[in-house]
PDBQT receptor file of N, H, CA, C and O in Angstrom, charges set to zero:
ATOM      1  N   ALA A   1      -7.434  17.171   1.146  1.00  0.00    +0.000 N 
ATOM      2  CA  ALA A   1      -6.555  17.990   0.337  1.00  0.00    +0.000 C 
ATOM      3  C   ALA A   1      -5.986  17.173  -0.831  1.00  0.00    +0.000 C 
ATOM      4  O   ALA A   1      -5.879  17.671  -1.951  1.00  0.00    +0.000 OA
ATOM      5  N   VAL A   2      -5.630  15.936  -0.560  1.00  0.00    +0.000 N 
ATOM      6  H   VAL A   2      -5.717  15.532   0.351  1.00  0.00    +0.000 HD
ATOM      7  CA  VAL A   2      -5.047  15.094  -1.612  1.00  0.00    +0.000 C 
ATOM      8  C   VAL A   2      -6.084  14.812  -2.697  1.00  0.00    +0.000 C 
ATOM      9  O   VAL A   2      -5.764  14.810  -3.886  1.00  0.00    +0.000 OA
ATOM     10  N   CYS A   3      -7.321  14.575  -2.281  1.00  0.00    +0.000 N 
ATOM     11  H   CYS A   3      -7.581  14.577  -1.315  1.00  0.00    +0.000 HD
ATOM     12  CA  CYS A   3      -8.378  14.291  -3.248  1.00  0.00    +0.000 C 
ATOM     13  C   CYS A   3      -8.657  15.524  -4.119  1.00  0.00    +0.000 C 
ATOM     14  O   CYS A   3      -8.820  15.401  -5.333  1.00  0.00    +0.000 OA
ATOM     15  N   ARG A   4      -8.711  16.707  -3.502  1.00  0.00    +0.000 N 
ATOM     16  H   ARG A   4      -8.578  16.807  -2.516  1.00  0.00    +0.000 HD
ATOM     17  CA  ARG A   4      -8.921  17.940  -4.275  1.00  0.00    +0.000 C 
ATOM     18  C   ARG A   4      -7.775  18.171  -5.243  1.00  0.00    +0.000 C 
ATOM     19  O   ARG A   4      -7.989  18.610  -6.373  1.00  0.00    +0.000 OA
ATOM     20  N   ARG A   5      -6.561  17.877  -4.804  1.00  0.00    +0.000 N 
ATOM     21  H   ARG A   5      -6.387  17.520  -3.886  1.00  0.00    +0.000 HD
ATOM     22  CA  ARG A   5      -5.405  18.042  -5.684  1.00  0.00    +0.000 C 
ATOM     23  C   ARG A   5      -5.506  17.104  -6.886  1.00  0.00    +0.000 C 
ATOM     24  O   ARG A   5      -5.216  17.500  -8.015  1.00  0.00    +0.000 OA
ATOM     25  N   ALA A   6      -5.916  15.865  -6.640  1.00  0.00    +0.000 N 
ATOM     26  H   ALA A   6      -6.152  15.543  -5.724  1.00  0.00    +0.000 HD
ATOM     27  CA  ALA A   6      -6.086  14.914  -7.744  1.00  0.00    +0.000 C 
ATOM     28  C   ALA A   6      -7.156  15.404  -8.707  1.00  0.00    +0.000 C 
ATOM     29  O   ALA A   6      -7.001  15.299  -9.924  1.00  0.00    +0.000 OA
ATOM     30  N   GLU A   7      -8.239  15.939  -8.162  1.00  0.00    +0.000 N 
ATOM     31  H   GLU A   7      -8.365  16.024  -7.174  1.00  0.00    +0.000 HD
ATOM     32  CA  GLU A   7      -9.314  16.474  -9.008  1.00  0.00    +0.000 C 
ATOM     33  C   GLU A   7      -8.792  17.605  -9.885  1.00  0.00    +0.000 C 
ATOM     34  O   GLU A   7      -9.072  17.644 -11.083  1.00  0.00    +0.000 OA
ATOM     35  N   ARG A   8      -8.033  18.529  -9.290  1.00  0.00    +0.000 N 
ATOM     36  H   ARG A   8      -7.805  18.498  -8.317  1.00  0.00    +0.000 HD
ATOM     37  CA  ARG A   8      -7.489  19.655 -10.074  1.00  0.00    +0.000 C 
ATOM     38  C   ARG A   8      -6.555  19.165 -11.166  1.00  0.00    +0.000 C 
ATOM     39  O   ARG A   8      -6.554  19.706 -12.272  1.00  0.00    +0.000 OA
ATOM     40  N   ARG A   9      -5.755  18.140 -10.864  1.00  0.00    +0.000 N 
ATOM     41  H   ARG A   9      -5.756  17.701  -9.965  1.00  0.00    +0.000 HD
ATOM     42  CA  ARG A   9      -4.812  17.630 -11.868  1.00  0.00    +0.000 C 
ATOM     43  C   ARG A   9      -5.534  16.937 -13.023  1.00  0.00    +0.000 C 
ATOM     44  O   ARG A   9      -5.137  17.081 -14.179  1.00  0.00    +0.000 OA
ATOM     45  N   VAL A  10      -6.575  16.197 -12.717  1.00  0.00    +0.000 N 
ATOM     46  H   VAL A  10      -6.897  16.080 -11.778  1.00  0.00    +0.000 HD
ATOM     47  CA  VAL A  10      -7.338  15.525 -13.776  1.00  0.00    +0.000 C 
ATOM     48  C   VAL A  10      -8.029  16.572 -14.651  1.00  0.00    +0.000 C 
ATOM     49  O   VAL A  10      -8.031  16.461 -15.877  1.00  0.00    +0.000 OA
ATOM     50  N   VAL A  11      -8.610  17.581 -14.020  1.00  0.00    +0.000 N 
ATOM     51  H   VAL A  11      -8.609  17.672 -13.024  1.00  0.00    +0.000 HD
ATOM     52  CA  VAL A  11      -9.261  18.652 -14.792  1.00  0.00    +0.000 C 
ATOM     53  C   VAL A  11      -8.229  19.370 -15.651  1.00  0.00    +0.000 C 
ATOM     54  O   VAL A  11      -8.480  19.649 -16.824  1.00  0.00    +0.000 OA
ATOM     55  N   GLY A  12      -7.071  19.670 -15.073  1.00  0.00    +0.000 N 
ATOM     56  H   GLY A  12      -6.866  19.443 -14.121  1.00  0.00    +0.000 HD
ATOM     57  CA  GLY A  12      -6.015  20.341 -15.828  1.00  0.00    +0.000 C 
ATOM     58  C   GLY A  12      -5.528  19.523 -17.013  1.00  0.00    +0.000 C 
ATOM     59  O   GLY A  12      -5.312  20.064 -18.098  1.00  0.00    +0.000 OA
ATOM     60  N   ALA A  13      -5.356  18.234 -16.812  1.00  0.00    +0.000 N 
ATOM     61  H   ALA A  13      -5.531  17.795 -15.930  1.00  0.00    +0.000 HD
ATOM     62  CA  ALA A  13      -4.920  17.361 -17.906  1.00  0.00    +0.000 C 
ATOM     63  C   ALA A  13      -5.978  17.294 -18.995  1.00  0.00    +0.000 C 
ATOM     64  O   ALA A  13      -5.655  17.265 -20.182  1.00  0.00    +0.000 OA
ATOM     65  N   ASN A  14      -7.240  17.270 -18.590  1.00  0.00    +0.000 N 
ATOM     66  H   ASN A  14      -7.502  17.293 -17.625  1.00  0.00    +0.000 HD
ATOM     67  CA  ASN A  14      -8.327  17.229 -19.568  1.00  0.00    +0.000 C 
ATOM     68  C   ASN A  14      -8.367  18.519 -20.381  1.00  0.00    +0.000 C 
ATOM     69  O   ASN A  14      -8.583  18.484 -21.592  1.00  0.00    +0.000 OA
ATOM     70  N   VAL A  15      -8.162  19.647 -19.726  1.00  0.00    +0.000 N 
ATOM     71  H   VAL A  15      -7.986  19.675 -18.742  1.00  0.00    +0.000 HD
ATOM     72  CA  VAL A  15      -8.156  20.937 -20.436  1.00  0.00    +0.000 C 
ATOM     73  C   VAL A  15      -6.997  20.991 -21.423  1.00  0.00    +0.000 C 
ATOM     74  O   VAL A  15      -7.159  21.465 -22.548  1.00  0.00    +0.000 OA
ATOM     75  N   LYS A  16      -5.823  20.504 -21.005  1.00  0.00    +0.000 N 
ATOM     76  H   LYS A  16      -5.692  20.119 -20.091  1.00  0.00    +0.000 HD
ATOM     77  CA  LYS A  16      -4.670  20.488 -21.911  1.00  0.00    +0.000 C 
ATOM     78  C   LYS A  16      -4.950  19.632 -23.137  1.00  0.00    +0.000 C 
ATOM     79  O   LYS A  16      -4.575  19.999 -24.250  1.00  0.00    +0.000 OA
ATOM     80  N   CYS A  17      -5.614  18.485 -22.939  1.00  0.00    +0.000 N 
ATOM     81  H   CYS A  17      -5.919  18.187 -22.034  1.00  0.00    +0.000 HD
ATOM     82  CA  CYS A  17      -5.957  17.620 -24.068  1.00  0.00    +0.000 C 
ATOM     83  C   CYS A  17      -6.903  18.346 -25.022  1.00  0.00    +0.000 C 
ATOM     84  O   CYS A  17      -6.741  18.272 -26.240  1.00  0.00    +0.000 OA
ATOM     85  N   GLN A  18      -7.876  19.036 -24.474  1.00  0.00    +0.000 N 
ATOM     86  H   GLN A  18      -8.007  19.097 -23.484  1.00  0.00    +0.000 HD
ATOM     87  CA  GLN A  18      -8.844  19.749 -25.310  1.00  0.00    +0.000 C 
ATOM     88  C   GLN A  18      -8.170  20.888 -26.065  1.00  0.00    +0.000 C 
ATOM     89  O   GLN A  18      -8.490  21.131 -27.229  1.00  0.00    +0.000 OA
ATOM     90  N   MET A  19      -7.234  21.594 -25.412  1.00  0.00    +0.000 N 
ATOM     91  H   MET A  19      -6.974  21.396 -24.467  1.00  0.00    +0.000 HD
ATOM     92  CA  MET A  19      -6.565  22.723 -26.059  1.00  0.00    +0.000 C 
ATOM     93  C   MET A  19      -5.626  22.266 -27.168  1.00  0.00    +0.000 C 
ATOM     94  O   MET A  19      -5.433  22.983 -28.150  1.00  0.00    +0.000 OA
ATOM     95  N   SER A  20      -5.044  21.087 -27.022  1.00  0.00    +0.000 N 
ATOM     96  H   SER A  20      -5.201  20.505 -26.224  1.00  0.00    +0.000 HD
ATOM     97  CA  SER A  20      -4.111  20.601 -28.039  1.00  0.00    +0.000 C 
ATOM     98  C   SER A  20      -4.790  19.666 -29.039  1.00  0.00    +0.000 C 
ATOM     99  O   SER A  20      -4.122  18.987 -29.820  1.00  0.00    +0.000 OA
ATOM    100  N   ASN A  21      -6.115  19.637 -29.006  1.00  0.00    +0.000 N 
ATOM    101  H   ASN A  21      -6.657  20.188 -28.371  1.00  0.00    +0.000 HD
ATOM    102  CA  ASN A  21      -6.916  18.815 -29.915  1.00  0.00    +0.000 C 
ATOM    103  C   ASN A  21      -6.591  17.329 -29.833  1.00  0.00    +0.000 C 
ATOM    104  O   ASN A  21      -6.734  16.599 -30.814  1.00  0.00    +0.000 OA
ATOM    105  N   VAL A  22      -6.155  16.891 -28.664  1.00  0.00    +0.000 N 
ATOM    106  H   VAL A  22      -6.038  17.485 -27.868  1.00  0.00    +0.000 HD
ATOM    107  CA  VAL A  22      -5.913  15.471 -28.428  1.00  0.00    +0.000 C 
ATOM    108  C   VAL A  22      -7.206  14.879 -27.891  1.00  0.00    +0.000 C 
ATOM    109  O   VAL A  22      -7.843  15.447 -27.003  1.00  0.00    +0.000 OA
ATOM    110  N   LYS A  23      -7.579  13.748 -28.431  1.00  0.00    +0.000 N 
ATOM    111  H   LYS A  23      -7.061  13.286 -29.152  1.00  0.00    +0.000 HD
ATOM    112  CA  LYS A  23      -8.809  13.116 -27.985  1.00  0.00    +0.000 C 
ATOM    113  C   LYS A  23      -8.628  12.613 -26.556  1.00  0.00    +0.000 C 
ATOM    114  O   LYS A  23      -7.743  11.804 -26.278  1.00  0.00    +0.000 OA
ATOM    115  N   SER A  24      -9.475  13.102 -25.660  1.00  0.00    +0.000 N 
ATOM    116  H   SER A  24     -10.194  13.759 -25.886  1.00  0.00    +0.000 HD
ATOM    117  CA  SER A  24      -9.372  12.681 -24.262  1.00  0.00    +0.000 C 
ATOM    118  C   SER A  24     -10.219  11.435 -24.036  1.00  0.00    +0.000 C 
ATOM    119  O   SER A  24     -11.104  11.118 -24.831  1.00  0.00    +0.000 OA
ATOM    120  N   ASN A  25      -9.943  10.752 -22.969  1.00  0.00    +0.000 N 
ATOM    121  H   ASN A  25      -9.225  11.009 -22.323  1.00  0.00    +0.000 HD
ATOM    122  CA  ASN A  25     -10.670   9.553 -22.607  1.00  0.00    +0.000 C 
ATOM    123  C   ASN A  25     -12.116   9.923 -22.266  1.00  0.00    +0.000 C 
ATOM    124  O   ASN A  25     -12.335  10.862 -21.500  1.00  0.00    +0.000 OA
ATOM    125  N   PRO A  26     -13.098   9.219 -22.808  1.00  0.00    +0.000 N 
ATOM    126  CA  PRO A  26     -14.497   9.567 -22.526  1.00  0.00    +0.000 C 
ATOM    127  C   PRO A  26     -14.890   9.368 -21.064  1.00  0.00    +0.000 C 
ATOM    128  O   PRO A  26     -15.910   9.899 -20.622  1.00  0.00    +0.000 OA
ATOM    129  N   ASN A  27     -14.098   8.613 -20.312  1.00  0.00    +0.000 N 
ATOM    130  H   ASN A  27     -13.270   8.182 -20.671  1.00  0.00    +0.000 HD
ATOM    131  CA  ASN A  27     -14.403   8.372 -18.905  1.00  0.00    +0.000 C 
ATOM    132  C   ASN A  27     -13.892   9.478 -17.981  1.00  0.00    +0.000 C 
ATOM    133  O   ASN A  27     -14.118   9.428 -16.772  1.00  0.00    +0.000 OA
ATOM    134  N   VAL A  28     -13.204  10.473 -18.541  1.00  0.00    +0.000 N 
ATOM    135  H   VAL A  28     -13.020  10.514 -19.523  1.00  0.00    +0.000 HD
ATOM    136  CA  VAL A  28     -12.629  11.541 -17.719  1.00  0.00    +0.000 C 
ATOM    137  C   VAL A  28     -13.711  12.284 -16.946  1.00  0.00    +0.000 C 
ATOM    138  O   VAL A  28     -13.513  12.609 -15.775  1.00  0.00    +0.000 OA
ATOM    139  N   LYS A  29     -14.833  12.554 -17.566  1.00  0.00    +0.000 N 
ATOM    140  H   LYS A  29     -14.993  12.290 -18.517  1.00  0.00    +0.000 HD
ATOM    141  CA  LYS A  29     -15.905  13.275 -16.871  1.00  0.00    +0.000 C 
ATOM    142  C   LYS A  29     -16.416  12.471 -15.679  1.00  0.00    +0.000 C 
ATOM    143  O   LYS A  29     -16.739  13.041 -14.637  1.00  0.00    +0.000 OA
ATOM    144  N   ASP A  30     -16.488  11.157 -15.828  1.00  0.00    +0.000 N 
ATOM    145  H   ASP A  30     -16.225  10.693 -16.674  1.00  0.00    +0.000 HD
ATOM    146  CA  ASP A  30     -16.908  10.312 -14.707  1.00  0.00    +0.000 C 
ATOM    147  C   ASP A  30     -15.878  10.338 -13.581  1.00  0.00    +0.000 C 
ATOM    148  O   ASP A  30     -16.238  10.352 -12.404  1.00  0.00    +0.000 OA
ATOM    149  N   VAL A  31     -14.596  10.345 -13.945  1.00  0.00    +0.000 N 
ATOM    150  H   VAL A  31     -14.303  10.333 -14.901  1.00  0.00    +0.000 HD
ATOM    151  CA  VAL A  31     -13.530  10.388 -12.940  1.00  0.00    +0.000 C 
ATOM    152  C   VAL A  31     -13.577  11.711 -12.192  1.00  0.00    +0.000 C 
ATOM    153  O   VAL A  31     -13.450  11.740 -10.968  1.00  0.00    +0.000 OA
ATOM    154  N   ILE A  32     -13.759  12.806 -12.922  1.00  0.00    +0.000 N 
ATOM    155  H   ILE A  32     -13.863  12.783 -13.916  1.00  0.00    +0.000 HD
ATOM    156  CA  ILE A  32     -13.843  14.123 -12.294  1.00  0.00    +0.000 C 
ATOM    157  C   ILE A  32     -15.039  14.182 -11.347  1.00  0.00    +0.000 C 
ATOM    158  O   ILE A  32     -14.920  14.691 -10.233  1.00  0.00    +0.000 OA
ATOM    159  N   MET A  33     -16.178  13.671 -11.776  1.00  0.00    +0.000 N 
ATOM    160  H   MET A  33     -16.275  13.257 -12.681  1.00  0.00    +0.000 HD
ATOM    161  CA  MET A  33     -17.370  13.682 -10.927  1.00  0.00    +0.000 C 
ATOM    162  C   MET A  33     -17.134  12.828  -9.679  1.00  0.00    +0.000 C 
ATOM    163  O   MET A  33     -17.514  13.227  -8.578  1.00  0.00    +0.000 OA
ATOM    164  N   TYR A  34     -16.513  11.664  -9.841  1.00  0.00    +0.000 N 
ATOM    165  H   TYR A  34     -16.204  11.340 -10.735  1.00  0.00    +0.000 HD
ATOM    166  CA  TYR A  34     -16.231  10.789  -8.705  1.00  0.00    +0.000 C 
ATOM    167  C   TYR A  34     -15.304  11.481  -7.702  1.00  0.00    +0.000 C 
ATOM    168  O   TYR A  34     -15.569  11.468  -6.500  1.00  0.00    +0.000 OA
ATOM    169  N   LEU A  35     -14.222  12.082  -8.192  1.00  0.00    +0.000 N 
ATOM    170  H   LEU A  35     -14.007  12.093  -9.169  1.00  0.00    +0.000 HD
ATOM    171  CA  LEU A  35     -13.285  12.754  -7.298  1.00  0.00    +0.000 C 
ATOM    172  C   LEU A  35     -13.950  13.919  -6.574  1.00  0.00    +0.000 C 
ATOM    173  O   LEU A  35     -13.678  14.161  -5.398  1.00  0.00    +0.000 OA
ATOM    174  N   ASN A  36     -14.818  14.636  -7.273  1.00  0.00    +0.000 N 
ATOM    175  H   ASN A  36     -15.039  14.440  -8.228  1.00  0.00    +0.000 HD
ATOM    176  CA  ASN A  36     -15.526  15.746  -6.651  1.00  0.00    +0.000 C 
ATOM    177  C   ASN A  36     -16.428  15.262  -5.531  1.00  0.00    +0.000 C 
ATOM    178  O   ASN A  36     -16.434  15.840  -4.445  1.00  0.00    +0.000 OA
ATOM    179  N   ARG A  37     -17.183  14.215  -5.782  1.00  0.00    +0.000 N 
ATOM    180  H   ARG A  37     -17.179  13.745  -6.665  1.00  0.00    +0.000 HD
ATOM    181  CA  ARG A  37     -18.081  13.674  -4.756  1.00  0.00    +0.000 C 
ATOM    182  C   ARG A  37     -17.294  13.083  -3.590  1.00  0.00    +0.000 C 
ATOM    183  O   ARG A  37     -17.694  13.213  -2.433  1.00  0.00    +0.000 OA
ATOM    184  N   LEU A  38     -16.168  12.432  -3.904  1.00  0.00    +0.000 N 
ATOM    185  H   LEU A  38     -15.844  12.327  -4.844  1.00  0.00    +0.000 HD
ATOM    186  CA  LEU A  38     -15.335  11.859  -2.851  1.00  0.00    +0.000 C 
ATOM    187  C   LEU A  38     -14.767  12.951  -1.955  1.00  0.00    +0.000 C 
ATOM    188  O   LEU A  38     -14.775  12.814  -0.732  1.00  0.00    +0.000 OA
ATOM    189  N   SER A  39     -14.276  14.032  -2.548  1.00  0.00    +0.000 N 
ATOM    190  H   SER A  39     -14.269  14.144  -3.542  1.00  0.00    +0.000 HD
ATOM    191  CA  SER A  39     -13.713  15.110  -1.734  1.00  0.00    +0.000 C 
ATOM    192  C   SER A  39     -14.804  15.787  -0.908  1.00  0.00    +0.000 C 
ATOM    193  O   SER A  39     -14.551  16.177   0.233  1.00  0.00    +0.000 OA
ATOM    194  N   ASP A  40     -16.009  15.936  -1.456  1.00  0.00    +0.000 N 
ATOM    195  H   ASP A  40     -16.214  15.619  -2.383  1.00  0.00    +0.000 HD
ATOM    196  CA  ASP A  40     -17.127  16.475  -0.670  1.00  0.00    +0.000 C 
ATOM    197  C   ASP A  40     -17.434  15.565   0.517  1.00  0.00    +0.000 C 
ATOM    198  O   ASP A  40     -17.643  16.046   1.631  1.00  0.00    +0.000 OA
ATOM    199  N   PHE A  41     -17.462  14.247   0.281  1.00  0.00    +0.000 N 
ATOM    200  H   PHE A  41     -17.292  13.857  -0.624  1.00  0.00    +0.000 HD
ATOM    201  CA  PHE A  41     -17.734  13.296   1.344  1.00  0.00    +0.000 C 
ATOM    202  C   PHE A  41     -16.671  13.362   2.435  1.00  0.00    +0.000 C 
ATOM    203  O   PHE A  41     -16.997  13.360   3.622  1.00  0.00    +0.000 OA
ATOM    204  N   LEU A  42     -15.399  13.422   2.036  1.00  0.00    +0.000 N 
ATOM    205  H   LEU A  42     -15.134  13.424   1.071  1.00  0.00    +0.000 HD
ATOM    206  CA  LEU A  42     -14.320  13.473   3.012  1.00  0.00    +0.000 C 
ATOM    207  C   LEU A  42     -14.385  14.749   3.845  1.00  0.00    +0.000 C 
ATOM    208  O   LEU A  42     -14.079  14.723   5.037  1.00  0.00    +0.000 OA
ATOM    209  N   PHE A  43     -14.779  15.861   3.234  1.00  0.00    +0.000 N 
ATOM    210  H   PHE A  43     -15.027  15.881   2.265  1.00  0.00    +0.000 HD
ATOM    211  CA  PHE A  43     -14.936  17.116   3.964  1.00  0.00    +0.000 C 
ATOM    212  C   PHE A  43     -16.038  16.997   5.010  1.00  0.00    +0.000 C 
ATOM    213  O   PHE A  43     -15.850  17.386   6.163  1.00  0.00    +0.000 OA
ATOM    214  N   VAL A  44     -17.184  16.462   4.609  1.00  0.00    +0.000 N 
ATOM    215  H   VAL A  44     -17.337  16.146   3.672  1.00  0.00    +0.000 HD
ATOM    216  CA  VAL A  44     -18.304  16.295   5.539  1.00  0.00    +0.000 C 
ATOM    217  C   VAL A  44     -17.933  15.302   6.640  1.00  0.00    +0.000 C 
ATOM    218  O   VAL A  44     -18.282  15.509   7.802  1.00  0.00    +0.000 OA
ATOM    219  N   LEU A  45     -17.233  14.236   6.286  1.00  0.00    +0.000 N 
ATOM    220  H   LEU A  45     -16.949  14.069   5.342  1.00  0.00    +0.000 HD
ATOM    221  CA  LEU A  45     -16.804  13.248   7.269  1.00  0.00    +0.000 C 
ATOM    222  C   LEU A  45     -15.868  13.871   8.301  1.00  0.00    +0.000 C 
ATOM    223  O   LEU A  45     -15.975  13.567   9.489  1.00  0.00    +0.000 OA
ATOM    224  N   ALA A  46     -14.964  14.725   7.871  1.00  0.00    +0.000 N 
ATOM    225  H   ALA A  46     -14.878  14.971   6.905  1.00  0.00    +0.000 HD
ATOM    226  CA  ALA A  46     -14.052  15.398   8.794  1.00  0.00    +0.000 C 
ATOM    227  C   ALA A  46     -14.823  16.315   9.733  1.00  0.00    +0.000 C 
ATOM    228  O   ALA A  46     -14.524  16.376  10.926  1.00  0.00    +0.000 OA
ATOM    229  N   ARG A  47     -15.814  17.031   9.202  1.00  0.00    +0.000 N 
ATOM    230  H   ARG A  47     -16.057  16.981   8.233  1.00  0.00    +0.000 HD
ATOM    231  CA  ARG A  47     -16.628  17.905  10.067  1.00  0.00    +0.000 C 
ATOM    232  C   ARG A  47     -17.419  17.077  11.067  1.00  0.00    +0.000 C 
ATOM    233  O   ARG A  47     -17.551  17.466  12.227  1.00  0.00    +0.000 OA
ATOM    234  N   TRP A  48     -17.946  15.941  10.628  1.00  0.00    +0.000 N 
ATOM    235  H   TRP A  48     -17.839  15.625   9.686  1.00  0.00    +0.000 HD
ATOM    236  CA  TRP A  48     -18.705  15.067  11.524  1.00  0.00    +0.000 C 
ATOM    237  C   TRP A  48     -17.792  14.520  12.630  1.00  0.00    +0.000 C 
ATOM    238  O   TRP A  48     -18.187  14.460  13.794  1.00  0.00    +0.000 OA
ATOM    239  N   ALA A  49     -16.573  14.123  12.259  1.00  0.00    +0.000 N 
ATOM    240  H   ALA A  49     -16.251  14.171  11.313  1.00  0.00    +0.000 HD
ATOM    241  CA  ALA A  49     -15.617  13.609  13.245  1.00  0.00    +0.000 C 
ATOM    242  C   ALA A  49     -15.288  14.685  14.278  1.00  0.00    +0.000 C 
ATOM    243  O   ALA A  49     -15.190  14.394  15.470  1.00  0.00    +0.000 OA
ATOM    244  N   ASN A  50     -15.119  15.917  13.824  1.00  0.00    +0.000 N 
ATOM    245  H   ASN A  50     -15.198  16.153  12.856  1.00  0.00    +0.000 HD
ATOM    246  CA  ASN A  50     -14.883  17.016  14.756  1.00  0.00    +0.000 C 
ATOM    247  C   ASN A  50     -16.059  17.188  15.699  1.00  0.00    +0.000 C 
ATOM    248  O   ASN A  50     -15.874  17.399  16.897  1.00  0.00    +0.000 OA
ATOM    249  N   TYR A  51     -17.253  17.100  15.170  1.00  0.00    +0.000 N 
ATOM    250  H   TYR A  51     -17.404  16.929  14.197  1.00  0.00    +0.000 HD
ATOM    251  CA  TYR A  51     -18.466  17.243  15.986  1.00  0.00    +0.000 C 
ATOM    252  C   TYR A  51     -18.555  16.120  17.023  1.00  0.00    +0.000 C 
ATOM    253  O   TYR A  51     -18.870  16.363  18.188  1.00  0.00    +0.000 OA
ATOM    254  N   GLN A  52     -18.276  14.893  16.586  1.00  0.00    +0.000 N 
ATOM    255  H   GLN A  52     -18.021  14.695  15.640  1.00  0.00    +0.000 HD
ATOM    256  CA  GLN A  52     -18.364  13.745  17.482  1.00  0.00    +0.000 C 
ATOM    257  C   GLN A  52     -17.349  13.817  18.616  1.00  0.00    +0.000 C 
ATOM    258  O   GLN A  52     -17.632  13.377  19.730  1.00  0.00    +0.000 OA
ATOM    259  N   THR A  53     -16.188  14.360  18.347  1.00  0.00    +0.000 N 
ATOM    260  H   THR A  53     -15.957  14.718  17.442  1.00  0.00    +0.000 HD
ATOM    261  CA  THR A  53     -15.142  14.442  19.373  1.00  0.00    +0.000 C 
ATOM    262  C   THR A  53     -15.223  15.725  20.178  1.00  0.00    +0.000 C 
ATOM    263  O   THR A  53     -14.467  15.908  21.132  1.00  0.00    +0.000 OA
ATOM    264  N   GLY A  54     -16.127  16.613  19.805  1.00  0.00    +0.000 N 
ATOM    265  H   GLY A  54     -16.742  16.465  19.030  1.00  0.00    +0.000 HD
ATOM    266  CA  GLY A  54     -16.266  17.871  20.526  1.00  0.00    +0.000 C 
ATOM    267  C   GLY A  54     -15.206  18.890  20.172  1.00  0.00    +0.000 C 
ATOM    268  O   GLY A  54     -15.039  19.887  20.875  1.00  0.00    +0.000 OA
ATOM    269  N   SER A  55     -14.486  18.647  19.087  1.00  0.00    +0.000 N 
ATOM    270  H   SER A  55     -14.621  17.837  18.516  1.00  0.00    +0.000 HD
ATOM    271  CA  SER A  55     -13.458  19.595  18.654  1.00  0.00    +0.000 C 
ATOM    272  C   SER A  55     -14.114  20.858  18.119  1.00  0.00    +0.000 C 
ATOM    273  O   SER A  55     -15.180  20.828  17.505  1.00  0.00    +0.000 OA
ATOM    274  N   GLU A  56     -13.440  21.959  18.375  1.00  0.00    +0.000 N 
ATOM    275  H   GLU A  56     -12.573  21.983  18.873  1.00  0.00    +0.000 HD
ATOM    276  CA  GLU A  56     -13.972  23.242  17.919  1.00  0.00    +0.000 C 
ATOM    277  C   GLU A  56     -13.614  23.458  16.451  1.00  0.00    +0.000 C 
ATOM    278  O   GLU A  56     -12.510  23.143  16.006  1.00  0.00    +0.000 OA
ATOM    279  N   GLU A  57     -14.571  24.001  15.719  1.00  0.00    +0.000 N 
ATOM    280  H   GLU A  57     -15.468  24.257  16.080  1.00  0.00    +0.000 HD
ATOM    281  CA  GLU A  57     -14.308  24.341  14.305  1.00  0.00    +0.000 C 
ATOM    282  C   GLU A  57     -13.309  25.495  14.230  1.00  0.00    +0.000 C 
ATOM    283  O   GLU A  57     -13.350  26.413  15.049  1.00  0.00    +0.000 OA
ATOM    284  N   ILE A  58     -12.437  25.444  13.269  1.00  0.00    +0.000 N 
ATOM    285  H   ILE A  58     -12.403  24.698  12.604  1.00  0.00    +0.000 HD
ATOM    286  CA  ILE A  58     -11.490  26.516  13.067  1.00  0.00    +0.000 C 
ATOM    287  C   ILE A  58     -12.170  27.619  12.275  1.00  0.00    +0.000 C 
ATOM    288  O   ILE A  58     -12.653  27.393  11.166  1.00  0.00    +0.000 OA
ATOM    289  N   LYS A  59     -12.204  28.792  12.841  1.00  0.00    +0.000 N 
ATOM    290  H   LYS A  59     -11.811  28.976  13.742  1.00  0.00    +0.000 HD
ATOM    291  CA  LYS A  59     -12.807  29.943  12.164  1.00  0.00    +0.000 C 
ATOM    292  C   LYS A  59     -11.732  30.635  11.336  1.00  0.00    +0.000 C 
ATOM    293  O   LYS A  59     -10.612  30.844  11.802  1.00  0.00    +0.000 OA
ATOM    294  N   TRP A  60     -12.081  30.982  10.121  1.00  0.00    +0.000 N 
ATOM    295  H   TRP A  60     -12.991  30.813   9.743  1.00  0.00    +0.000 HD
ATOM    296  CA  TRP A  60     -11.136  31.675   9.274  1.00  0.00    +0.000 C 
ATOM    297  C   TRP A  60     -11.862  32.753   8.476  1.00  0.00    +0.000 C 
ATOM    298  O   TRP A  60     -13.074  32.690   8.266  1.00  0.00    +0.000 OA
ATOM    299  N   THR A  61     -11.106  33.715   8.052  1.00  0.00    +0.000 N 
ATOM    300  H   THR A  61     -10.123  33.766   8.223  1.00  0.00    +0.000 HD
ATOM    301  CA  THR A  61     -11.662  34.763   7.192  1.00  0.00    +0.000 C 
ATOM    302  C   THR A  61     -10.804  34.844   5.944  1.00  0.00    +0.000 C 
ATOM    303  O   THR A  61      -9.583  34.701   5.992  1.00  0.00    +0.000 OA
ATOM    304  N   ALA A  62     -11.462  35.072   4.847  1.00  0.00    +0.000 N 
ATOM    305  H   ALA A  62     -12.454  35.188   4.807  1.00  0.00    +0.000 HD
ATOM    306  CA  ALA A  62     -10.735  35.193   3.581  1.00  0.00    +0.000 C 
ATOM    307  C   ALA A  62     -10.029  36.538   3.541  1.00  0.00    +0.000 C 
ATOM    308  O   ALA A  62     -10.599  37.571   3.892  1.00  0.00    +0.000 OA
ATOM    309  N   LYS A  63      -8.792  36.503   3.111  1.00  0.00    +0.000 N 
ATOM    310  H   LYS A  63      -8.329  35.664   2.826  1.00  0.00    +0.000 HD
ATOM    311  CA  LYS A  63      -8.014  37.744   2.991  1.00  0.00    +0.000 C 
ATOM    312  C   LYS A  63      -7.755  37.972   1.515  1.00  0.00    +0.000 C 
ATOM    313  O   LYS A  63      -7.081  37.185   0.851  1.00  0.00    +0.000 OA
ATOM    314  N   PHE A  64      -8.294  39.038   1.033  1.00  0.00    +0.000 N 
ATOM    315  H   PHE A  64      -8.842  39.677   1.573  1.00  0.00    +0.000 HD
ATOM    316  CA  PHE A  64      -8.102  39.362  -0.385  1.00  0.00    +0.000 C 
ATOM    317  C   PHE A  64      -7.245  40.561  -0.550  1.00  0.00    +0.000 C 
ATOM    318  O   PHE A  64      -6.977  40.978  -1.676  1.00  0.00    +0.000 OA
TER     319      PHE A  64
């Protein structure tokens, strides 16, 4: 959750820079890609840990 939040904040800051015509750091895209891959890895790692310990997956349904 913390990694996804950081990703959203970096994306949001980058969008604000683009909207206000402020030159953003060219490395921002690399940071966003890194955070995205890291959060994907942490999600898969958590699922693997649940599998290894025999924990049951939490079933949820989207409520719209």
